[in-house]
C-alpha positions as MATLAB code, in Angstrom:
seq = 'MSFEKISVVGLGYIGLPTAAMFASHKKYVVGVDVNQHAVDTINQGEIHIIEPELDHIVSAAVAEGYLKATLKPEPADAFLIAVPTPFLPRKKDEIPTPDLSFIEAASKAIAPVLKKGDLIILESTSPVGATEQVADWLAVARNDLTFPQTHGNKADVNIAHCPERVLPGHVVRELVENDRVIGGMSSRCSERSVELYRTFVKGECVVTNARTAEMAKLTENSSRDVQIAFANELSIICDKLDINVWELIALANRHPRVNILQPGPGVGGHCIAVDPWFIVSNTPEQSKLIHVARDVNDSKPSWVVEKVKLAIADYLQANPDKRVCEVTVACYGLSFKPDIDDLRESPAMQIVKKIVSLHSGNVIAVEPNIHELPSSLEQAQLESFEIAKKTADIHVLLVDHKEFKERKISSDFIIDTKGIWR';
ca = [
      -0.021    0.059    0.035;
       1.446    3.424   -0.913;
       1.273    6.383    1.233;
      -0.139    9.392   -0.579;
      -0.758   11.768    2.177;
       1.366   11.900    5.459;
       0.479   13.696    8.455;
       3.462   15.040   10.854;
       2.266   16.154   14.320;
       4.684   18.478   15.782;
       6.500   21.114   13.437;
       9.527   21.744   15.448;
      13.382   21.092   14.823;
      12.549   17.459   13.685;
       8.970   17.417   12.580;
       9.301   20.302   10.173;
      12.378   18.966    8.177;
      10.754   15.429    8.157;
       7.505   16.835    6.870;
       9.581   18.966    4.236;
      11.442   15.924    3.187;
       8.302   13.895    2.361;
       6.798   16.882    0.543;
       9.993   17.368   -1.602;
       9.496   13.750   -2.756;
       5.844   14.649   -4.157;
       3.944   13.222   -1.074;
       1.076   15.428    0.201;
       1.929   16.432    3.751;
      -0.140   17.917    6.452;
       1.855   19.367    9.230;
       0.082   19.701   12.598;
       1.101   22.036   15.397;
      -0.546   23.838   18.322;
       1.651   26.873   17.684;
      -0.433   29.380   15.355;
       2.735   31.183   14.672;
       4.482   28.208   13.337;
       1.509   27.220   11.343;
       1.036   30.612    9.775;
       4.680   30.964    9.080;
       4.973   27.541    7.270;
       1.923   28.240    5.192;
       3.747   31.374    3.992;
       6.340   29.116    2.755;
       8.819   30.244    5.556;
      10.368   28.598    8.532;
      10.285   29.476   12.303;
      13.543   27.767   13.094;
      17.033   27.993   11.940;
      18.419   25.025    9.957;
      20.488   25.174    6.659;
      18.701   24.485    3.379;
      15.290   23.781    5.151;
      13.956   27.129    4.134;
      14.421   26.527    0.355;
      12.860   23.127    0.741;
       9.847   24.482    2.567;
       9.187   27.241    0.357;
       9.315   25.127   -2.676;
       6.911   22.456   -1.301;
       4.334   24.836    0.053;
       4.474   26.765   -3.405;
       3.979   23.414   -5.352;
       1.077   22.619   -2.875;
       2.754   19.576   -1.255;
       3.023   20.831    2.198;
       0.579   22.705    4.524;
       0.273   23.298    8.120;
      -2.804   23.142   10.388;
      -3.810   23.287   14.035;
      -5.932   20.094   13.770;
      -5.292   16.731   12.250;
      -6.756   15.695    9.053;
      -7.227   12.120    7.678;
      -3.988   10.689    6.157;
      -2.364    7.368    5.389;
       0.489    7.717    7.758;
       0.906    9.732   10.964;
       4.376   10.674   12.309;
       4.424   12.126   15.990;
       7.153   14.394   16.581;
       6.328   16.227   19.848;
       8.526   17.074   22.914;
       9.015   14.726   25.756;
       9.992   17.243   28.777;
      10.324   16.225   32.377;
       7.505   16.189   34.908;
       7.907   18.921   37.611;
      10.187   17.584   40.555;
      11.844   18.706   43.697;
      15.565   19.424   43.903;
      17.845   16.235   43.638;
      14.758   14.060   42.487;
      15.470   11.836   39.447;
      13.729   13.694   36.514;
      10.821   11.691   35.023;
       9.626   12.068   31.504;
       6.313   13.754   30.676;
       4.358   12.032   28.026;
       1.456   14.450   28.067;
       2.468   15.970   24.701;
       2.701   12.367   23.013;
      -0.609   11.436   24.586;
      -2.239   14.692   23.613;
      -1.031   14.029   20.015;
      -2.204   10.488   19.980;
      -5.758   11.661   21.101;
      -5.713   14.356   18.578;
      -5.270   12.081   15.685;
      -7.577    9.251   17.039;
     -10.888   10.818   15.468;
      -9.451   10.652   11.974;
      -7.847    7.234   11.965;
      -9.211    4.659    9.454;
      -8.435    0.985    8.718;
      -4.996    0.719    6.923;
      -3.340    3.743    8.640;
       0.301    3.821   10.022;
       1.349    5.591   13.051;
       5.055    6.184   13.960;
       6.300    7.622   17.124;
       9.471    9.561   16.440;
       9.526   11.438   19.714;
      12.492   10.245   21.940;
      10.664    8.214   24.547;
      11.142    5.941   27.581;
      10.879    2.343   26.919;
       7.155    1.257   26.552;
       5.901    4.659   25.213;
       4.902    3.211   21.892;
       2.915    0.579   23.595;
       1.261    3.418   25.530;
       0.288    5.099   22.394;
      -1.300    1.990   21.197;
      -3.346    1.829   24.418;
      -4.491    5.421   24.134;
      -5.594    4.855   20.626;
      -7.279    1.495   21.501;
      -9.363    3.254   24.017;
     -10.207    6.135   21.877;
     -11.263    4.138   18.865;
     -12.564    0.820   19.995;
     -14.180    0.270   16.417;
     -10.547   -0.609   15.087;
      -8.095   -3.046   15.916;
      -4.442   -2.507   16.968;
      -1.165   -4.627   17.208;
      -1.121   -5.124   20.838;
      -4.057   -7.393   20.506;
      -4.252   -8.329   16.657;
      -0.582   -8.307   15.752;
      -0.223   -8.510   11.862;
      -3.904   -8.549   11.353;
      -4.559   -5.145   13.073;
      -6.564   -2.345   11.276;
      -3.815    0.282   12.330;
      -0.111   -0.225   12.370;
       2.091    1.351   14.910;
       5.918    1.611   15.209;
       8.733    3.600   16.907;
      11.470    5.138   14.737;
      13.676    7.677   16.746;
      15.303   10.633   15.085;
      18.889   10.716   15.232;
      19.996   13.868   13.380;
      22.499   16.594   14.191;
      21.145   20.083   14.319;
      22.628   22.260   11.686;
      22.863   19.039    9.447;
      19.301   17.569    9.570;
      18.448   17.923    5.807;
      21.424   15.731    4.905;
      21.320   13.323    7.855;
      17.479   12.742    7.395;
      18.466   11.242    3.928;
      21.706    9.658    4.672;
      21.593    8.119    8.253;
      20.456    4.680    8.933;
      17.033    4.456   10.680;
      16.180    2.050   13.563;
      12.634    0.861   12.913;
      10.725   -0.897   15.729;
       7.266   -2.155   14.942;
       4.639   -3.781   17.283;
       4.487   -6.392   14.662;
       6.561   -7.482   11.603;
       3.827   -5.890    9.424;
       4.216   -2.641   11.343;
       7.835   -2.665   10.571;
       7.427   -3.584    6.855;
       5.096   -0.691    6.385;
       7.290    1.706    8.262;
      10.294    0.737    6.221;
       8.195    1.313    3.109;
       7.256    4.916    4.365;
      10.878    5.911    5.112;
      12.024    4.465    1.924;
      10.454    7.633    0.274;
      13.446    9.694    0.838;
      15.922    7.630    3.295;
      18.983    6.287    1.509;
      20.604    4.849    4.585;
      19.733    1.456    5.952;
      16.406    0.852    7.616;
      17.234   -1.680   10.369;
      14.173   -3.369   11.720;
      13.730   -4.559   15.441;
      10.913   -4.311   18.008;
       9.557   -1.223   19.540;
      11.152   -1.473   22.864;
      14.625   -1.988   21.594;
      14.261    0.957   19.098;
      13.310    3.219   21.959;
      16.189    1.971   24.034;
      18.590    2.370   20.926;
      18.103    6.178   21.004;
      18.471    6.362   24.795;
      21.531    4.296   24.552;
      23.275    6.473   21.807;
      22.851    9.558   23.640;
      23.664    8.086   27.089;
      26.944    6.772   25.558;
      27.772   10.328   24.378;
      26.752   11.766   27.709;
      29.216    9.454   29.664;
      32.135   10.193   27.307;
      31.534   13.894   27.572;
      31.355   13.667   31.322;
      34.813   11.980   31.480;
      36.232   15.009   29.308;
      34.339   17.457   31.703;
      35.667   15.761   34.680;
      39.228   15.957   33.394;
      38.924   19.667   32.517;
      38.073   20.267   36.319;
      41.010   18.027   37.427;
      43.370   19.750   34.903;
      42.168   23.105   36.272;
      43.062   22.137   39.825;
      46.529   20.733   38.704;
      47.500   23.724   36.459;
      47.323   21.600   33.306;
      46.144   22.550   29.807;
      43.302   20.130   29.348;
      43.162   20.542   25.540;
      46.713   19.889   25.289;
      46.279   16.843   27.447;
      43.589   15.455   25.511;
      45.435   15.958   22.078;
      48.287   13.991   23.634;
      46.249   11.214   24.858;
      44.360   10.990   21.736;
      47.613   10.058   19.950;
      47.189    6.404   21.352;
      45.650    4.558   18.624;
      42.811    3.230   20.777;
      41.934    6.431   22.726;
      39.351    9.133   21.515;
      38.640   11.492   24.221;
      36.049   14.120   23.385;
      36.342   17.754   24.245;
      35.117   19.450   27.425;
      32.732   22.302   27.545;
      30.553   24.156   29.937;
      27.982   21.261   30.364;
      25.807   19.337   28.087;
      22.515   20.754   26.350;
      20.013   20.120   23.778;
      16.897   18.061   23.587;
      18.671   14.728   23.378;
      21.907   14.174   25.330;
      21.066   16.250   28.293;
      17.595   14.648   28.421;
      17.596   11.064   27.310;
      19.828    9.411   29.843;
      17.352   10.318   32.622;
      14.763    8.265   30.644;
      16.890    5.259   31.397;
      17.762    6.319   34.985;
      14.074    7.049   35.884;
      13.024    3.510   34.589;
      16.058    1.641   36.263;
      17.745    3.664   39.023;
      19.462    0.588   40.664;
      20.919   -0.529   37.421;
      22.078    2.806   35.820;
      24.607    4.041   38.317;
      27.307    5.135   35.817;
      24.693    6.878   33.596;
      23.364    8.685   36.555;
      26.834    9.876   37.831;
      27.651   11.109   34.307;
      24.577   13.104   34.243;
      25.484   14.671   37.709;
      28.929   15.497   36.425;
      27.569   17.376   33.325;
      24.829   19.046   35.122;
      27.150   20.348   37.582;
      29.672   21.964   35.004;
      27.563   25.290   34.516;
      28.037   25.831   38.302;
      31.667   25.207   38.144;
      31.939   27.979   35.138;
      30.078   30.434   37.225;
      32.530   29.955   40.006;
      35.481   30.589   37.456;
      33.658   33.828   36.450;
      33.468   35.020   40.132;
      37.191   34.404   40.466;
      37.876   36.403   37.454;
      35.990   39.326   38.609;
      37.711   39.243   41.992;
      41.071   39.047   39.904;
      40.023   41.958   37.764;
      39.095   44.166   40.705;
      42.249   43.322   42.340;
      44.204   44.360   39.284;
      42.078   47.432   38.973;
      41.436   48.893   42.523;
      39.823   52.028   41.206;
      36.947   49.876   39.774;
      33.842   48.861   41.605;
      32.172   45.535   41.002;
      29.044   47.291   39.552;
      31.424   49.017   36.845;
      32.571   45.477   35.623;
      31.165   44.483   32.474;
      31.042   40.637   31.549;
      30.530   39.458   28.144;
      29.359   35.874   27.473;
      29.851   34.518   23.934;
      27.283   31.957   22.834;
      23.746   31.042   24.229;
      22.754   28.002   22.082;
      23.414   24.425   23.075;
      25.760   23.755   20.274;
      27.660   25.852   17.619;
      26.013   27.532   14.724;
      22.425   26.918   15.589;
      19.698   29.015   17.368;
      18.341   26.256   19.639;
      18.519   27.291   23.276;
      16.825   24.159   24.713;
      18.656   22.811   27.743;
      21.610   25.046   26.980;
      24.274   25.076   29.660;
      25.384   28.549   28.359;
      21.946   29.829   29.014;
      22.133   28.469   32.599;
      25.516   30.035   33.070;
      24.293   33.643   31.798;
      21.190   33.373   33.726;
      23.413   32.863   36.903;
      25.737   35.503   36.126;
      23.128   37.968   35.527;
      21.524   37.037   38.897;
      24.810   37.399   40.939;
      26.569   40.176   39.209;
      25.685   43.778   39.740;
      27.496   45.120   36.622;
      26.487   44.796   32.932;
      26.077   41.593   31.325;
      26.574   41.326   27.554;
      25.304   38.338   25.609;
      26.728   37.808   22.233;
      24.756   35.241   20.186;
      24.820   35.813   16.338;
      21.922   33.223   15.560;
      19.143   35.068   17.464;
      17.736   38.424   17.066;
      16.440   39.070   20.692;
      17.063   37.525   24.130;
      14.514   35.267   25.705;
      12.488   36.855   28.645;
      14.581   34.911   31.036;
      17.635   37.049   30.092;
      15.908   40.557   29.837;
      18.535   42.006   32.253;
      21.332   41.298   29.945;
      22.134   43.033   26.722;
      22.350   41.426   23.318;
      25.316   42.974   21.525;
      27.653   42.351   18.619;
      30.950   40.732   18.921;
      32.682   43.809   18.205;
      30.935   45.826   20.854;
      31.623   42.956   23.498;
      35.094   42.880   22.614;
      35.538   46.672   22.981;
      33.587   47.083   26.126;
      33.666   44.072   28.267;
      36.193   43.574   31.013;
      35.660   39.837   31.501;
      35.131   37.446   28.562;
      33.468   34.239   28.875;
      33.283   31.955   25.837;
      30.700   29.424   26.101;
      29.862   28.246   22.425;
      32.234   27.744   19.715;
      30.280   29.426   17.002;
      32.145   29.929   13.777;
      32.179   33.612   14.317;
      34.026   33.210   17.457;
      36.544   30.866   15.870;
      37.311   33.423   13.293;
      38.053   36.279   15.745;
      39.969   35.946   18.900;
      40.077   38.327   21.888;
      43.234   39.225   23.822;
      42.752   39.798   27.464;
      44.122   38.657   30.735;
      40.532   37.875   31.954;
      39.050   35.142   29.655;
      37.163   32.037   30.714;
      37.417   29.937   27.602;
      35.213   26.755   28.142;
      35.643   25.427   24.575;
      39.480   26.113   24.175;
      39.432   28.057   21.106;
      41.052   31.301   22.362;
      43.680   29.479   24.365;
];
């Protein structure tokens, strides 16, 4: 069975590029989002996020009539759910627990328009068992249809999990080239999911079951988190021992079987900073290493803030005529990784927020990928690199954007968390 009309629920950093890729291959795509601004922007042939090449694909798809955005789902042959999975509210020091309310809302939203023969794929990064939960929600909402948890290959509606695994800034290319892990709730569910993704995916579509597919994504990002935690812990140790951590790592990596990652101000984004907790919350007694790695990376922003406080003290000692309220701190970078506008779970954001709350002087933020600061940073000033370089007394490098790599600052008061101005 071919898929002529596809619905993508959630038009964010993953959903919109995915919808655009299907539309660029002459599939009729209805994108669904609760954000009116996002819907209106897309229907004008424009995009509300920053992702290289995506604007041209969306513009062409909308102009040719293959892509439109709506606030409510419409009937389709396949539904892809790509909505956020944040954490539930928690007390300090409690293990974060995933919030499936967005997935539940998306499932219940598409339920009224489902028909026999439809395929549903959960792309949202999810704790193990979430795909089965989607199937249960749908079965309750549509008792006139059958689902794979009870009818297997003979179900009216097929359901699978296929986690996204793309790198922001390279999403368009990686959606096509990367292998996909596809976990169906039955072999029929997997077969039909492979058929759908083959519309544009050139990488291999590797079939497994839904639970293993869910765990695969969590495992990939937890592995990276543990490796980054080692590098971040090394940076703290080296600072204590007066050793250049970047030189040390470069030397250690000359070993043919060693590949240590680079340290930074912490870990951010919607994947690596989040996904390990999905494992820890489900199996706290069995995931001790993953838990410790999360704690190491989550604590790094506080360590950076302490370094900034020491730099301010050193500056005041070197300039006794200055008062603390006259010291300007410039923070370079707010996004969670280089050359994008995504501020989600950004350690740089945490650091700048803390500096603003602690420092009585001016705080300048330099972020070339955004046009205005979020409301949480309204007390800071968004300025250009040139102004920050000229006016700031303390310089804090938090994100290695290409603009910062191309221009260096010479000062005795630099906290370089990425090692590009050393």
